[in-house]
C-alpha positions in Angstrom: -3.0 34.3 5.3 -3.7 32.4 8.5 -3.9 35.4 10.9 -7.5 36.0 9.8 -8.7 32.8 11.5 -10.2 32.9 14.9 -7.5 32.5 17.6 -7.5 30.1 20.5 -10.1 27.7 19.2 -9.8 24.0 18.6 -8.5 23.0 15.1 -11.5 22.0 13.0 -11.6 18.5 11.3 -11.4 20.3 8.0 -8.2 22.1 8.9 -6.6 18.9 10.1 -7.7 16.9 7.1 -6.5 19.5 4.6 -3.2 19.8 6.4 -2.7 16.0 6.2 -3.6 15.9 2.5 -1.2 18.8 1.7 1.6 17.0 3.6 0.9 13.9 1.5 0.9 16.1 -1.6 4.4 17.3 -0.7 5.5 13.7 -0.4 4.0 12.8 -3.8 5.9 15.7 -5.4 9.2 14.6 -3.8 8.6 11.0 -5.0 8.0 12.3 -8.5 11.2 14.3 -8.3 13.1 11.2 -7.4 11.7 9.4 -10.4 12.9 12.2 -12.6 16.3 12.1 -11.0 16.5 8.4 -11.7 15.9 8.9 -15.4 18.7 11.5 -15.4 21.1 9.2 -13.6 20.2 6.3 -15.9 21.2 8.6 -18.8 21.4 9.9 -21.4 18.5 12.3 -20.7 19.4 16.0 -20.8 15.9 17.4 -20.7 14.7 16.0 -17.4 17.3 17.7 -15.0 15.7 21.2 -15.5 12.3 19.6 -14.6 13.8 18.4 -11.3 15.0 21.9 -10.5 11.6 23.4 -11.3 9.9 20.7 -9.2 12.3 21.5 -6.3 11.1 25.2 -6.4 7.5 24.0 -6.1 8.5 21.6 -3.3 10.2 24.5 -1.4 7.2 26.8 -1.8 4.8 24.1 -0.5 7.1 23.3 2.3 7.3 26.9 3.5 3.5 27.1 3.4 3.0 23.9 5.4 5.6 25.0 7.9 3.8 28.2 8.4 0.5 26.4 8.8 1.9 23.9 11.4 3.5 26.7 13.4 0.3 28.7 13.4 -1.9 25.8 14.5 0.6 25.0 17.3 0.7 28.6 18.6 -2.9 29.7 17.9 -5.0 26.7 18.5 -6.1 24.9 21.7 -5.1 21.4 20.6 -5.3 18.2 22.5 -2.1 16.4 23.4 -2.7 14.0 20.5 -3.3 16.8 18.1 -0.2 18.6 19.2 1.9 15.4 18.7 0.5 15.0 15.2 1.3 18.6 14.3 4.8 18.1 15.5 5.1 14.9 13.4 3.9 16.9 10.4 6.3 19.7 11.0 9.3 17.3 11.3 8.1 15.1 8.4 7.9 18.0 6.0 11.4 19.1 6.9 12.7 15.6 6.0 10.7 15.6 2.8 12.1 19.0 1.8 15.6 17.6 2.4 14.8 14.6 0.2 13.8 17.0 -2.5 17.1 18.8 -2.2 18.9 15.5 -2.6 16.8 14.7 -5.7 18.0 18.0 -7.2 21.6 17.2 -6.3 21.2 13.8 -8.0 19.9 15.3 -11.2 22.7 17.8 -11.3 25.2 15.1 -10.7 23.5 13.0 -13.4 23.9 15.8 -15.9 27.6 16.0 -15.2 27.9 12.2 -15.5 26.3 12.0 -19.0 29.6 12.1 -20.8 30.7 9.0 -18.9 27.6 6.9 -19.4 27.1 4.0 -19.2 28.8 4.0 -15.9 30.5 0.7 -14.8 28.6 0.9 -11.5 25.3 2.3 -13.0 23.2 -0.8 -12.2 24.4 -0.8 -8.6 23.6 3.0 -8.3 20.2 2.5 -9.8 19.5 -0.4 -7.5 20.4 1.8 -4.6 18.1 4.5 -5.9 15.2 2.1 -6.3 15.6 0.8 -2.8 15.7 4.4 -1.5 12.5 5.2 -3.5 10.8 2.1 -1.9 11.8 3.5 1.5 10.2 6.8 0.6 7.0 5.2 -0.6 6.8 3.1 2.6 7.3 6.2 4.7 4.6 8.1 2.8 2.2 5.1 3.3 3.0 5.2 7.0 2.4 8.9 7.1 -1.0 8.4 5.4 -2.1 5.7 7.8 -0.3 7.0 10.9 1.3 3.6 11.2 3.2 3.4 14.5 4.9 0.2 13.4 6.3 1.4 10.2 9.8 2.4 11.5 10.8 -1.1 12.3 9.7 -2.4 8.9 12.0 0.1 7.1 15.1 -0.8 9.0 15.9 -4.0 7.0 15.6 -2.1 3.7 17.6 0.8 5.0 20.4 -1.7 5.9 20.4 -2.8 2.2 20.8 0.8 1.1 23.8 1.1 3.5 25.3 -2.1 2.0 24.8 -0.7 -1.5 26.6 2.5 -0.5 29.5 0.5 1.0 29.7 -1.7 -2.1 29.8 1.2 -4.5 32.4 3.0 -2.4 34.5 -0.2 -2.3 34.3 -0.5 -6.1 35.2 3.1 -6.6 38.2 3.1 -4.3 39.6 -0.4 -4.5 38.0 -2.3 -7.4 39.2 -2.6 -11.0 36.5 0.0 -12.0 38.9 2.6 -10.7 41.1 2.1 -13.6 38.3 2.3 -16.2 36.7 5.5 -14.9 37.9 9.1 -15.0 38.7 10.8 -11.7 35.7 13.1 -12.2 33.4 10.2 -12.9 34.6 8.5 -9.7 34.0 11.6 -7.6 30.6 12.3 -9.1 29.4 8.7 -8.6 30.6 8.8 -5.0 28.6 12.0 -4.5 25.5 10.4 -6.0 25.7 7.4 -3.8 26.2 9.6 -0.7 23.1 11.6 -1.7 21.1 8.4 -1.9 22.3 7.2 1.4 21.3 10.4 3.1 18.0 10.5 1.2 17.2 7.0 2.6 18.0 8.1 6.1 15.5 11.0 5.8 12.8 8.6 4.6 13.4 6.4 7.6 13.2 9.5 9.8 9.7 10.2 8.6 8.4 6.8 9.7 10.3 6.9 13.0 8.7 10.3 13.8 5.3 8.9 13.0 6.0 6.0 15.4 7.1 8.4 18.2 4.1 10.7 17.6 1.6 7.8 17.7 3.0 6.3 20.9 3.7 9.7 22.6 7.4 9.1 22.8 9.8 12.1 22.9 10.5 13.9 19.7 13.9 14.4 18.3 
């Protein structure tokens, strides 16, 4: 669909504005998916998990479209250095957002399998970890919206709390008295959910770090 555009001209302000808005739309969809996954994990809520899977399909379609647009603009437009950095930031950010969407789907599937064991002994700790991860995602999207180069540092303290939550839940599942009160399947599934949240938070931090590097002209990773 993009081949019909005139090649080797500067990206128009409208193209750049629309791309930015669509990247933020992807982030909004991922955030909504995480909210639905939370409701499934809080349990009991059987009807929301299929919604998360449907939302993930929509996220994947938009991600592929945005990836195609970014790659087209990088290869068929005469962009300034700043514009090129911004396109690379968008390209990397949407990949992180797509992965967060995948983790939301994993969380909802795990939540479905945990329904027979609700309420979990560590449910409050798990939901606290999820809420902190969601805050990280919201802060990353705000940074993406404002191209805030300082956002990465502000997210580190909250990400440290998520890591502490993960270590605390793991400790309870492997060494605490909860181990005796939970079935083996419930222990394994809860460990998987906490691991998904830890990785989800890391991807949210990645988004803000990429924005910081793109805004300052630092090397991309």
